[in-house]
C-alpha positions as CSV (number, residue, x, y, z in Angstrom):
1,M,117.4,96.1,108.9
2,R,116.9,92.8,106.6
3,F,117.8,92.5,103.0
4,G,116.5,88.9,103.1
5,L,113.0,86.8,103.2
6,S,111.6,85.7,106.1
7,E,111.6,82.4,107.8
8,E,107.6,82.6,106.6
9,Q,108.4,83.7,103.5
10,R,110.7,80.7,102.4
11,L,108.2,78.4,103.6
12,F,104.7,80.4,102.2
13,D,107.4,80.5,98.9
14,N,108.5,76.8,99.1
15,S,105.0,75.2,100.2
16,L,103.2,77.3,96.9
17,R,106.0,75.6,94.3
18,S,105.8,72.3,95.6
19,F,101.8,72.3,95.3
20,L,102.1,73.9,92.0
21,S,104.7,71.4,90.6
22,S,102.5,68.5,91.8
23,R,99.3,69.8,90.0
24,L,101.2,71.2,86.9
25,P,103.2,69.1,84.4
26,V,103.6,69.6,80.9
27,E,100.5,67.7,80.3
28,A,98.5,69.6,82.5
29,L,99.6,73.1,80.8
30,R,99.0,71.5,77.6
31,R,94.8,70.6,78.3
32,L,94.3,74.1,79.8
33,A,96.0,75.8,77.1
34,E,93.4,74.6,74.6
35,P,90.4,77.0,74.0
36,G,88.1,77.2,77.0
37,N,90.4,75.1,79.3
38,G,91.8,77.7,80.7
39,F,90.8,78.3,84.1
40,D,90.8,75.7,86.5
41,K,88.4,75.6,89.4
42,D,90.6,73.0,91.4
43,L,93.9,74.9,91.0
44,W,92.2,78.3,92.2
45,H,90.6,76.1,95.3
46,G,94.2,74.6,96.0
47,L,95.8,78.5,95.5
48,G,92.8,79.6,98.0
49,E,94.0,76.9,100.5
50,L,97.3,78.4,100.6
51,G,96.1,81.8,101.1
52,L,96.4,83.2,97.9
53,H,93.4,84.6,97.7
54,G,93.1,86.8,100.3
55,I,97.1,87.7,100.4
56,L,96.8,91.6,99.9
57,V,93.3,91.7,101.8
58,P,93.5,93.0,105.4
59,E,92.8,90.9,108.4
60,E,89.5,92.9,109.2
61,Y,88.2,92.0,106.3
62,G,89.3,88.1,106.3
63,G,92.3,88.5,104.4
64,A,96.5,87.6,105.2
65,G,97.1,91.4,105.6
66,L,100.5,90.4,103.8
67,G,102.3,93.1,101.7
68,T,103.1,93.3,98.0
69,L,106.7,91.1,98.6
70,D,104.5,88.3,99.6
71,A,102.1,88.5,96.5
72,A,105.4,89.2,94.3
73,L,107.0,85.6,95.8
74,A,104.0,84.2,94.7
75,A,103.8,85.7,91.1
76,E,107.1,84.7,90.3
77,A,106.1,80.9,91.8
78,L,103.2,81.0,89.1
79,G,104.8,82.6,86.3
80,Y,107.7,79.7,87.1
81,H,105.1,77.1,86.7
82,A,103.0,79.2,83.9
83,A,100.2,78.4,85.6
84,P,96.5,80.0,84.5
85,S,94.7,81.7,87.0
86,P,93.4,85.1,87.8
87,F,96.1,85.9,90.5
88,M,97.3,89.1,89.1
89,A,93.7,90.8,88.1
90,S,91.9,89.9,90.7
91,V,93.8,88.9,94.0
92,V,96.7,91.9,93.3
93,M,95.2,94.8,91.3
94,A,91.0,94.4,92.3
95,A,92.4,94.2,95.8
96,K,94.4,97.4,95.4
97,A,91.8,99.2,94.1
98,F,89.5,98.7,97.1
99,D,92.0,98.5,99.8
100,A,92.0,102.2,98.2
101,A,87.9,102.8,98.5
102,G,85.9,103.8,101.3
103,E,84.4,101.6,103.7
104,A,81.3,100.7,102.3
105,P,83.1,99.2,99.2
106,R,85.9,98.0,101.2
107,R,83.6,95.9,103.5
108,D,81.2,95.2,100.9
109,W,84.1,93.4,98.4
110,L,87.1,92.6,100.4
111,P,85.7,89.8,101.6
112,R,84.7,88.5,99.1
113,I,87.8,88.7,96.9
114,A,89.7,86.8,100.3
115,A,87.4,84.0,100.3
116,G,87.4,83.4,96.7
117,E,84.0,83.9,96.0
118,I,84.2,86.4,93.6
119,R,86.8,86.9,90.8
120,I,87.8,90.0,89.3
121,G,88.9,90.7,86.2
122,V,90.3,94.5,85.4
123,G,90.4,96.6,82.6
124,L,92.6,99.8,82.9
125,G,92.2,100.9,79.2
126,A,94.3,103.9,78.4
127,I,96.0,104.2,81.7
128,S,97.4,101.2,81.8
129,G,99.1,102.8,77.9
130,Q,97.8,100.1,76.0
131,T,96.5,100.4,72.4
132,G,92.7,99.2,71.3
133,R,89.6,100.3,72.4
134,A,89.0,102.3,75.7
135,A,86.3,104.5,75.3
136,V,83.8,103.9,78.3
137,E,81.5,106.9,79.7
138,L,79.5,106.0,83.2
139,R,75.9,107.6,83.0
140,N,73.3,107.2,85.9
141,G,75.2,104.5,87.0
142,E,75.4,102.6,83.7
143,L,78.4,101.8,81.4
144,S,78.2,102.2,78.0
145,G,81.1,101.7,75.2
146,A,84.4,99.5,74.8
147,L,87.2,98.1,76.5
148,D,90.0,95.7,75.1
149,G,92.4,93.8,76.3
150,V,90.7,93.3,80.1
151,L,92.9,91.0,82.1
152,D,91.9,87.8,83.6
153,G,88.8,88.0,81.8
154,D,87.9,84.2,81.2
155,A,87.4,83.4,84.5
156,A,85.8,86.3,86.0
157,T,82.4,86.5,87.8
158,H,82.6,90.4,87.8
159,F,84.6,93.1,86.2
160,L,86.6,96.4,87.5
161,V,86.7,99.1,84.3
162,Y,88.4,102.0,84.8
163,L,87.5,105.3,83.2
164,P,89.6,107.8,81.7
165,D,89.3,110.1,84.6
166,G,90.8,107.5,86.9
167,R,87.2,105.9,88.1
168,A,86.6,102.6,88.1
169,A,82.9,100.8,87.8
170,L,82.5,97.1,89.5
171,I,79.8,95.1,87.4
172,D,78.5,91.6,87.0
173,A,80.0,89.8,84.3
174,A,76.3,88.3,83.5
175,A,74.9,91.7,83.7
176,D,72.7,92.5,80.5
177,G,73.9,94.6,78.2
178,L,77.8,93.1,78.4
179,T,79.6,91.3,75.9
180,A,82.1,89.9,76.6
181,T,84.2,88.1,73.5
182,P,88.0,86.4,74.0
183,R,90.8,87.9,72.4
184,R,93.1,85.5,70.9
185,S,96.8,85.9,72.9
186,V,100.2,84.7,72.3
187,D,100.0,83.3,75.6
188,R,96.6,80.8,76.5
189,T,97.3,80.4,79.8
190,R,96.9,84.3,80.7
191,P,93.5,84.9,78.7
192,L,92.5,88.5,77.5
193,V,88.9,89.4,76.6
194,D,87.3,92.6,74.7
195,L,84.1,94.0,76.4
196,T,81.1,96.0,74.9
197,F,79.0,98.1,76.8
198,T,75.6,98.9,76.7
199,A,73.8,100.7,79.6
200,V,75.0,98.2,81.9
201,P,74.4,98.8,85.3
202,S,77.5,99.2,87.9
203,L,77.1,97.1,91.6
204,A,80.2,100.1,92.8
205,V,82.0,103.1,91.7
206,I,85.4,103.7,93.2
207,G,87.9,106.7,92.7
208,T,85.9,109.5,92.7
209,T,88.6,111.6,94.4
210,N,92.4,111.1,93.5
211,G,91.3,108.4,90.6
212,I,94.2,108.9,88.5
213,E,96.6,108.7,90.9
214,T,95.2,105.3,93.0
215,A,94.7,104.1,89.1
216,A,98.5,104.7,88.4
217,R,98.9,102.5,92.1
218,V,96.8,99.6,90.6
219,R,98.7,99.7,87.6
220,D,102.1,99.9,89.3
221,A,101.4,97.2,91.4
222,G,100.5,95.0,88.5
223,R,103.6,95.9,86.7
224,V,105.5,94.7,89.2
225,M,104.0,91.1,89.4
226,L,104.3,91.2,86.0
227,A,108.0,91.5,86.5
228,A,107.9,89.2,88.8
229,D,105.9,86.8,86.5
230,M,108.8,87.1,83.8
231,L,111.3,86.4,86.1
232,G,109.9,82.7,87.5
233,A,109.7,81.9,83.7
234,A,112.9,82.7,83.2
235,Q,114.3,81.0,85.7
236,N,112.1,77.7,84.8
237,M,113.9,78.0,81.6
238,L,117.3,78.7,83.3
239,D,117.3,75.5,85.2
240,R,116.0,73.3,82.2
241,A,118.5,74.6,80.0
242,V,121.3,73.5,82.8
243,A,119.9,70.3,83.5
244,Y,119.4,69.9,79.7
245,A,123.2,70.3,79.7
246,K,123.8,67.9,81.7
247,E,122.0,64.6,80.7
248,R,122.2,65.5,76.8
249,S,125.5,63.8,74.8
250,Q,126.9,65.1,71.5
251,F,130.0,63.6,69.6
252,G,130.5,61.3,72.6
253,R,130.4,64.1,75.4
254,L,127.6,65.9,77.3
255,I,126.7,69.6,75.7
256,G,127.3,71.0,79.0
257,S,131.0,70.0,78.8
258,F,131.3,72.7,75.5
259,Q,132.9,76.2,76.6
260,G,130.3,77.2,74.1
261,V,127.1,76.4,76.1
262,K,129.1,76.7,79.1
263,Y,129.0,80.4,78.8
264,M,125.6,80.9,77.4
265,C,124.4,79.2,81.1
266,A,126.6,81.5,82.9
267,D,125.4,84.2,80.7
268,M,121.7,83.7,81.8
269,A,122.5,83.3,85.5
270,T,124.7,86.3,85.6
271,M,121.8,88.0,83.7
272,L,118.7,86.9,86.0
273,E,120.3,86.8,89.3
274,P,120.1,90.4,90.4
275,C,117.0,91.0,89.1
276,R,115.6,89.1,92.0
277,A,116.5,92.0,93.8
278,M,115.0,94.1,91.4
279,V,111.6,92.8,91.7
280,W,112.0,92.3,95.7
281,Y,113.1,96.1,96.3
282,A,110.4,97.3,93.3
283,A,107.5,95.0,95.5
284,Y,108.9,96.0,98.7
285,A,108.1,99.9,97.9
286,Q,104.7,99.6,96.7
287,D,104.3,99.5,100.6
288,G,107.2,100.8,102.1
289,I,109.0,103.8,100.2
290,P,105.9,105.4,98.4
291,E,107.9,108.0,96.5
292,E,109.9,105.3,95.0
293,A,107.0,102.9,94.3
294,A,106.7,104.4,90.6
295,S,110.0,104.4,89.1
296,T,111.0,101.2,90.7
297,A,108.0,99.4,89.2
298,N,108.2,100.8,86.4
299,H,111.8,99.9,85.8
300,T,112.0,96.7,87.2
301,K,108.8,95.5,84.5
302,A,111.1,97.6,81.9
303,H,114.2,95.6,82.7
304,L,113.1,92.6,83.4
305,A,111.4,92.4,80.0
306,E,114.5,92.5,78.1
307,V,116.5,90.7,80.6
308,S,113.8,87.5,80.7
309,R,113.3,87.6,76.3
310,E,117.0,87.1,76.6
311,V,117.1,84.1,78.6
312,A,114.5,83.2,77.2
313,R,116.2,82.8,73.6
314,L,119.5,81.6,74.9
315,A,117.5,78.7,76.9
316,T,116.3,77.6,73.7
317,E,119.0,77.2,71.8
318,V,120.6,75.2,74.7
319,H,117.8,72.9,73.9
320,G,118.7,72.9,70.0
321,G,116.5,71.7,68.0
322,M,114.3,70.1,70.2
323,G,113.6,73.8,72.2
324,F,111.7,75.0,69.3
325,T,109.0,71.9,69.5
326,D,105.9,71.0,71.5
327,L,107.3,68.2,73.4
328,L,109.1,69.8,75.7
329,G,106.9,72.5,76.6
330,L,109.6,75.8,77.1
331,H,107.4,77.4,74.8
332,F,104.8,78.0,77.8
333,Q,107.4,80.0,79.8
334,F,108.3,81.7,76.5
335,K,105.1,82.8,76.0
336,R,104.4,84.0,79.1
337,I,107.3,86.0,78.7
338,T,106.1,87.8,75.1
339,F,102.9,88.5,76.5
340,D,103.9,89.8,80.0
341,R,106.4,92.3,78.0
342,Q,103.9,94.2,76.4
343,V,100.6,93.8,78.9
344,L,100.5,96.8,80.8
345,G,102.9,98.7,79.2
346,S,106.0,97.9,77.3
347,P,109.4,98.4,78.1
348,E,109.1,102.0,76.3
349,Q,106.1,102.7,77.8
350,C,107.3,101.5,81.3
351,R,110.4,104.0,80.8
352,R,108.7,107.0,80.1
353,D,106.2,107.0,82.7
354,A,109.1,106.0,85.0
355,A,110.8,109.1,83.6
356,V,107.5,110.5,84.4
357,A,108.0,109.4,87.9
358,Q,111.1,111.4,88.6
359,G,110.5,114.5,87.3
360,W,113.0,113.6,84.2
361,A,109.7,114.2,81.6
362,A,106.5,115.9,81.5
363,G,103.8,114.1,82.0
Protein backbone atom coordinates (compact mmCIF):
# COMPACT_ATOMS: atom_id res chain seq x y z
CA MET A 1 0.00 0.00 0.00
CA ARG A 2 1.32 3.45 -0.95
CA PHE A 3 1.03 6.26 1.59
CA GLY A 4 2.48 9.05 -0.52
CA LEU A 5 2.62 10.43 -4.02
CA SER A 6 4.12 8.48 -6.89
CA GLU A 7 7.14 9.79 -8.76
CA GLU A 8 4.91 10.71 -11.70
CA GLN A 9 2.61 12.69 -9.43
CA ARG A 10 5.52 14.58 -7.89
CA LEU A 11 6.92 15.43 -11.33
CA PHE A 12 3.50 16.65 -12.46
CA ASP A 13 3.09 18.74 -9.31
CA ASN A 14 6.56 20.28 -9.66
CA SER A 15 6.02 21.10 -13.34
CA LEU A 16 2.68 22.76 -12.67
CA ARG A 17 4.01 24.81 -9.76
CA SER A 18 7.01 25.95 -11.78
CA PHE A 19 4.76 27.04 -14.63
CA LEU A 20 2.38 28.94 -12.35
CA SER A 21 5.23 30.60 -10.48
CA SER A 22 6.63 31.97 -13.73
CA ARG A 23 3.27 33.13 -15.04
CA LEU A 24 1.58 34.59 -11.97
CA PRO A 25 3.67 37.10 -10.06
CA VAL A 26 1.70 39.55 -7.92
CA GLU A 27 1.68 42.12 -10.74
CA ALA A 28 -0.02 39.64 -13.07
CA LEU A 29 -2.64 38.83 -10.44
CA ARG A 30 -3.39 42.52 -9.99
CA ARG A 31 -3.96 42.86 -13.72
CA LEU A 32 -6.13 39.76 -13.94
CA ALA A 33 -8.18 40.85 -10.93
CA GLU A 34 -9.38 43.94 -12.76
CA PRO A 35 -12.98 43.70 -14.03
CA GLY A 36 -13.09 42.02 -17.43
CA ASN A 37 -9.56 40.60 -17.18
CA GLY A 38 -10.24 37.46 -15.16
CA PHE A 39 -9.76 34.91 -17.93
CA ASP A 40 -6.25 34.62 -19.34
CA LYS A 41 -6.32 32.61 -22.58
CA ASP A 42 -2.55 32.18 -22.62
CA LEU A 43 -2.57 30.83 -19.07
CA TRP A 44 -5.42 28.46 -19.92
CA HIS A 45 -3.57 27.26 -23.03
CA GLY A 46 -0.43 26.67 -20.96
CA LEU A 47 -2.37 24.63 -18.43
CA GLY A 48 -3.71 22.57 -21.31
CA GLU A 49 -0.20 21.87 -22.55
CA LEU A 50 0.57 20.47 -19.10
CA GLY A 51 -2.40 18.11 -19.47
CA LEU A 52 -4.82 19.77 -17.07
CA HIS A 53 -7.80 20.08 -19.41
CA GLY A 54 -8.26 16.34 -19.71
CA ILE A 55 -6.85 15.22 -16.39
CA LEU A 56 -10.08 13.40 -15.42
CA VAL A 57 -11.25 12.49 -18.91
CA PRO A 58 -10.76 8.78 -19.73
CA GLU A 59 -8.06 8.00 -22.27
CA GLU A 60 -10.57 6.65 -24.80
CA TYR A 61 -12.03 10.15 -25.01
CA GLY A 62 -8.71 11.90 -25.43
CA GLY A 63 -7.89 12.63 -21.80
CA ALA A 64 -5.17 11.59 -19.40
CA GLY A 65 -7.42 9.23 -17.45
CA LEU A 66 -5.98 10.24 -14.09
CA GLY A 67 -7.76 10.31 -10.74
CA THR A 68 -9.28 12.82 -8.38
CA LEU A 69 -6.10 12.84 -6.29
CA ASP A 70 -4.17 14.11 -9.31
CA ALA A 71 -6.80 16.79 -9.81
CA ALA A 72 -6.52 17.75 -6.13
CA LEU A 73 -2.76 18.25 -6.54
CA ALA A 74 -3.51 20.60 -9.41
CA ALA A 75 -6.15 22.43 -7.36
CA GLU A 76 -3.69 22.91 -4.50
CA ALA A 77 -1.10 24.39 -6.87
CA LEU A 78 -3.71 26.68 -8.42
CA GLY A 79 -4.81 27.83 -4.97
CA TYR A 80 -1.21 28.44 -3.90
CA HIS A 81 -0.80 30.91 -6.76
CA ALA A 82 -4.42 32.18 -6.68
CA ALA A 83 -4.59 31.25 -10.36
CA PRO A 84 -7.71 32.46 -12.18
CA SER A 85 -8.91 29.56 -14.34
CA PRO A 86 -12.12 27.57 -14.90
CA PHE A 87 -10.41 24.43 -13.60
CA MET A 88 -12.85 23.41 -10.88
CA ALA A 89 -16.05 23.76 -12.88
CA SER A 90 -14.98 22.73 -16.37
CA VAL A 91 -12.10 20.31 -15.79
CA VAL A 92 -13.40 18.60 -12.65
CA MET A 93 -17.13 19.00 -12.11
CA ALA A 94 -18.28 18.99 -15.73
CA ALA A 95 -15.95 16.11 -16.60
CA LYS A 96 -17.28 14.12 -13.62
CA ALA A 97 -20.86 14.84 -14.67
CA PHE A 98 -20.40 13.72 -18.26
CA ASP A 99 -18.29 10.70 -17.33
CA ALA A 100 -21.28 9.47 -15.29
CA ALA A 101 -23.66 10.03 -18.23
CA GLY A 102 -24.50 7.74 -21.13
CA GLU A 103 -22.21 6.85 -24.00
CA ALA A 104 -23.59 9.46 -26.41
CA PRO A 105 -22.97 12.53 -24.21
CA ARG A 106 -19.59 11.14 -23.15
CA ARG A 107 -18.58 10.72 -26.79
CA ASP A 108 -19.91 14.14 -27.79
CA TRP A 109 -18.53 16.30 -24.97
CA LEU A 110 -15.64 14.69 -23.09
CA PRO A 111 -13.18 14.95 -26.02
CA ARG A 112 -14.00 18.65 -26.32
CA ILE A 113 -13.39 19.19 -22.61
CA ALA A 114 -10.07 17.34 -22.82
CA ALA A 115 -8.95 19.41 -25.80
CA GLY A 116 -9.80 22.66 -24.04
CA GLU A 117 -12.13 23.44 -26.92
CA ILE A 118 -14.98 24.27 -24.55
CA ARG A 119 -15.14 25.66 -21.02
CA ILE A 120 -18.19 24.77 -18.96
CA GLY A 121 -19.56 26.82 -16.09
CA VAL A 122 -21.49 24.73 -13.58
CA GLY A 123 -24.56 25.75 -11.60
CA LEU A 124 -25.68 23.26 -8.95
CA GLY A 125 -28.30 25.53 -7.40
CA ALA A 126 -30.07 24.15 -4.35
CA ILE A 127 -28.14 20.85 -4.62
CA SER A 128 -25.02 22.68 -3.43
CA GLY A 129 -26.77 24.18 -0.43
CA GLN A 130 -26.35 27.73 -1.73
CA THR A 131 -28.90 30.47 -1.35
CA GLY A 132 -30.26 32.68 -4.13
CA ARG A 133 -32.42 32.05 -7.16
CA ALA A 134 -32.53 28.40 -8.18
CA ALA A 135 -35.89 28.06 -9.91
CA VAL A 136 -35.12 26.33 -13.20
CA GLU A 137 -37.42 24.08 -15.21
CA LEU A 138 -36.95 22.12 -18.41
CA ARG A 139 -39.91 21.80 -20.77
CA ASN A 140 -39.79 20.44 -24.29
CA GLY A 141 -36.01 20.69 -24.29
CA GLU A 142 -35.95 24.36 -23.25
CA LEU A 143 -34.80 25.95 -19.99
CA SER A 144 -36.69 28.71 -18.24
CA GLY A 145 -36.12 30.36 -14.88
CA ALA A 146 -33.08 31.70 -13.07
CA LEU A 147 -29.98 30.35 -11.34
CA ASP A 148 -27.56 32.38 -9.24
CA GLY A 149 -23.92 31.77 -8.42
CA VAL A 150 -22.79 29.73 -11.43
CA LEU A 151 -19.14 28.76 -11.05
CA ASP A 152 -16.48 29.94 -13.52
CA GLY A 153 -19.11 31.59 -15.65
CA ASP A 154 -17.10 34.50 -17.02
CA ALA A 155 -14.94 32.28 -19.23
CA ALA A 156 -17.62 29.73 -20.12
CA THR A 157 -18.52 28.75 -23.64
CA HIS A 158 -21.26 26.52 -22.21
CA PHE A 159 -23.19 26.12 -18.97
CA LEU A 160 -24.19 22.92 -17.20
CA VAL A 161 -27.36 23.77 -15.28
CA TYR A 162 -28.71 21.43 -12.62
CA LEU A 163 -32.43 21.05 -12.06
CA PRO A 164 -33.93 20.27 -8.63
CA ASP A 165 -34.47 16.62 -9.64
CA GLY A 166 -30.76 16.10 -10.33
CA ARG A 167 -30.90 16.26 -14.10
CA ALA A 168 -28.47 18.64 -15.77
CA ALA A 169 -28.94 20.52 -19.03
CA LEU A 170 -26.04 21.75 -21.14
CA ILE A 171 -26.62 25.04 -22.93
CA ASP A 172 -24.58 27.30 -25.18
CA ALA A 173 -23.38 30.47 -23.47
CA ALA A 174 -24.29 32.42 -26.61
CA ALA A 175 -27.82 30.99 -26.90
CA ASP A 176 -30.80 33.27 -27.46
CA GLY A 177 -32.86 33.83 -24.34
CA LEU A 178 -29.88 33.50 -21.97
CA THR A 179 -28.74 36.44 -19.87
CA ALA A 180 -25.53 36.13 -17.84
CA THR A 181 -24.89 38.82 -15.23
CA PRO A 182 -21.53 38.93 -13.43
CA ARG A 183 -21.92 38.72 -9.65
CA ARG A 184 -19.76 40.80 -7.36
CA SER A 185 -17.59 38.55 -5.25
CA VAL A 186 -14.96 39.00 -2.58
CA ASP A 187 -12.53 37.09 -4.82
CA ARG A 188 -12.09 38.38 -8.33
CA THR A 189 -9.98 35.36 -9.31
CA ARG A 190 -13.04 33.08 -8.88
CA PRO A 191 -15.85 34.76 -10.84
CA LEU A 192 -19.53 33.89 -10.52
CA VAL A 193 -22.42 34.74 -12.81
CA ASP A 194 -26.18 34.81 -12.34
CA LEU A 195 -28.16 33.29 -15.21
CA THR A 196 -31.68 34.02 -16.42
CA PHE A 197 -33.29 31.66 -18.94
CA THR A 198 -36.14 32.33 -21.34
CA ALA A 199 -36.83 29.23 -23.45
CA VAL A 200 -33.12 28.47 -23.87
CA PRO A 201 -32.60 25.29 -25.94
CA SER A 202 -30.60 22.51 -24.29
CA LEU A 203 -27.82 20.76 -26.20
CA ALA A 204 -27.86 17.70 -23.95
CA VAL A 205 -29.64 16.46 -20.83
CA ILE A 206 -27.82 14.10 -18.47
CA GLY A 207 -28.68 12.50 -15.14
CA THR A 208 -32.08 11.17 -16.18
CA THR A 209 -31.47 8.16 -13.91
CA ASN A 210 -30.00 8.49 -10.40
CA GLY A 211 -29.72 12.21 -11.02
CA ILE A 212 -29.63 13.33 -7.38
CA GLU A 213 -26.91 10.81 -6.50
CA THR A 214 -24.80 11.81 -9.50
CA ALA A 215 -25.25 15.51 -8.75
CA ALA A 216 -24.17 14.91 -5.16
CA ARG A 217 -21.00 13.17 -6.37
CA VAL A 218 -20.24 16.10 -8.67
CA ARG A 219 -20.81 18.49 -5.75
CA ASP A 220 -18.57 16.42 -3.46
CA ALA A 221 -15.78 16.37 -6.04
CA GLY A 222 -16.07 20.15 -6.19
CA ARG A 223 -15.86 20.37 -2.41
CA VAL A 224 -12.65 18.33 -2.43
CA MET A 225 -11.20 20.70 -5.02
CA LEU A 226 -12.15 23.69 -2.88
CA ALA A 227 -10.48 22.08 0.13
CA ALA A 228 -7.31 21.54 -1.91
CA ASP A 229 -7.51 25.10 -3.18
CA MET A 230 -7.76 26.44 0.39
CA LEU A 231 -4.84 24.23 1.41
CA GLY A 232 -2.70 25.74 -1.33
CA ALA A 233 -3.70 29.31 -0.54
CA ALA A 234 -3.06 28.83 3.19
CA GLN A 235 0.32 27.18 2.51
CA ASN A 236 1.30 30.19 0.40
CA MET A 237 0.43 32.56 3.25
CA LEU A 238 2.37 30.44 5.75
CA ASP A 239 5.44 30.27 3.50
CA ARG A 240 5.40 34.02 2.99
CA ALA A 241 4.93 34.70 6.70
CA VAL A 242 7.97 32.57 7.55
CA ALA A 243 10.05 34.24 4.83
CA TYR A 244 8.99 37.70 6.05
CA ALA A 245 9.87 36.82 9.66
CA LYS A 246 13.38 35.89 8.49
CA GLU A 247 14.03 39.23 6.78
CA ARG A 248 12.05 41.88 8.70
CA SER A 249 13.93 43.58 11.53
CA GLN A 250 12.39 45.35 14.51
CA PHE A 251 14.13 46.71 17.61
CA GLY A 252 17.44 45.67 16.09
CA ARG A 253 16.46 42.00 15.68
CA LEU A 254 14.79 39.84 13.06
CA ILE A 255 11.17 39.44 14.08
CA GLY A 256 11.49 35.69 13.56
CA SER A 257 13.68 35.59 16.67
CA PHE A 258 10.80 36.77 18.87
CA GLN A 259 9.08 33.93 20.68
CA GLY A 260 5.60 35.24 19.92
CA VAL A 261 6.25 35.25 16.17
CA LYS A 262 7.83 31.80 16.36
CA TYR A 263 4.72 30.46 18.06
CA MET A 264 2.46 32.00 15.42
CA CYS A 265 4.42 30.35 12.60
CA ALA A 266 4.59 27.03 14.46
CA ASP A 267 0.85 27.12 15.13
CA MET A 268 0.14 27.67 11.44
CA ALA A 269 2.39 24.79 10.41
CA THR A 270 0.97 22.33 12.93
CA MET A 271 -2.60 23.22 11.96
CA LEU A 272 -1.99 22.99 8.23
CA GLU A 273 0.21 19.92 7.77
CA PRO A 274 -2.42 17.32 8.83
CA CYS A 275 -4.84 18.92 6.38
CA ARG A 276 -2.76 17.71 3.46
CA ALA A 277 -3.39 14.08 4.44
CA MET A 278 -7.11 14.86 4.79
CA VAL A 279 -7.27 16.33 1.30
CA TRP A 280 -5.34 13.47 -0.27
CA TYR A 281 -7.51 10.87 1.45
CA ALA A 282 -10.75 12.62 0.52
CA ALA A 283 -9.59 12.86 -3.10
CA TYR A 284 -8.56 9.20 -3.17
CA ALA A 285 -11.91 8.18 -1.66
CA GLN A 286 -13.81 9.79 -4.55
CA ASP A 287 -12.45 7.06 -6.84
CA GLY A 288 -11.31 4.25 -4.56
CA ILE A 289 -13.58 4.19 -1.49
CA PRO A 290 -17.09 5.16 -2.67
CA GLU A 291 -18.71 4.41 0.69
CA GLU A 292 -16.54 7.13 2.28
CA ALA A 293 -16.53 9.60 -0.60
CA ALA A 294 -19.34 11.85 0.64
CA SER A 295 -18.36 11.95 4.31
CA THR A 296 -14.66 12.60 3.67
CA ALA A 297 -15.37 15.30 1.09
CA ASN A 298 -17.66 17.16 3.47
CA HIS A 299 -15.53 16.79 6.59
CA THR A 300 -12.45 17.88 4.65
CA LYS A 301 -13.97 21.00 3.17
CA ALA A 302 -15.46 22.02 6.52
CA HIS A 303 -12.15 21.49 8.34
CA LEU A 304 -10.05 23.26 5.71
CA ALA A 305 -12.43 26.20 5.80
CA GLU A 306 -11.75 26.68 9.51
CA VAL A 307 -8.02 25.98 9.47
CA SER A 308 -7.21 28.03 6.40
CA ARG A 309 -9.10 31.04 7.75
CA GLU A 310 -7.05 30.90 10.97
CA VAL A 311 -3.80 30.50 9.01
CA ALA A 312 -4.76 33.47 6.85
CA ARG A 313 -5.39 35.58 9.96
CA LEU A 314 -2.11 34.65 11.64
CA ALA A 315 -0.05 35.04 8.46
CA THR A 316 -1.46 38.51 7.94
CA GLU A 317 -0.62 39.45 11.53
CA VAL A 318 2.97 38.24 11.16
CA HIS A 319 3.34 40.81 8.39
CA GLY A 320 2.02 43.55 10.65
CA GLY A 321 0.39 46.53 9.00
CA MET A 322 1.99 45.63 5.65
CA GLY A 323 -0.09 42.48 5.55
CA PHE A 324 -3.28 44.51 5.28
CA THR A 325 -2.12 46.56 2.31
CA ASP A 326 -2.17 45.81 -1.40
CA LEU A 327 1.62 46.04 -1.65
CA LEU A 328 2.43 42.42 -0.78
CA GLY A 329 -0.57 40.82 -2.44
CA LEU A 330 -1.47 38.62 0.53
CA HIS A 331 -5.09 39.60 0.04
CA PHE A 332 -5.34 37.45 -3.10
CA GLN A 333 -4.92 34.25 -1.07
CA PHE A 334 -6.90 35.69 1.85
CA LYS A 335 -9.89 36.44 -0.37
CA ARG A 336 -9.52 33.10 -2.13
CA ILE A 337 -9.87 31.32 1.20
CA THR A 338 -12.85 33.48 2.15
CA PHE A 339 -14.58 32.66 -1.15
CA ASP A 340 -13.80 28.93 -1.05
CA ARG A 341 -15.15 28.72 2.48
CA GLN A 342 -18.68 29.60 1.40
CA VAL A 343 -19.05 28.33 -2.16
CA LEU A 344 -20.71 24.90 -2.68
CA GLY A 345 -21.80 24.95 0.95
CA SER A 346 -20.60 26.59 4.14
CA PRO A 347 -18.75 24.57 6.81
CA GLU A 348 -22.06 24.18 8.64
CA GLN A 349 -23.78 22.85 5.50
CA CYS A 350 -20.90 20.46 4.81
CA ARG A 351 -21.07 19.09 8.34
CA ARG A 352 -24.81 18.54 7.99
CA ASP A 353 -24.25 16.70 4.71
CA ALA A 354 -21.51 14.60 6.34
CA ALA A 355 -23.89 13.67 9.16
CA VAL A 356 -26.48 12.57 6.61
CA ALA A 357 -23.89 10.55 4.66
CA GLN A 358 -22.83 8.75 7.85
CA GLY A 359 -26.39 8.06 8.95
CA TRP A 360 -26.27 10.42 11.92
CA ALA A 361 -29.05 12.67 10.62
CA ALA A 362 -32.01 12.43 8.29
CA GLY A 363 -31.53 13.73 4.76
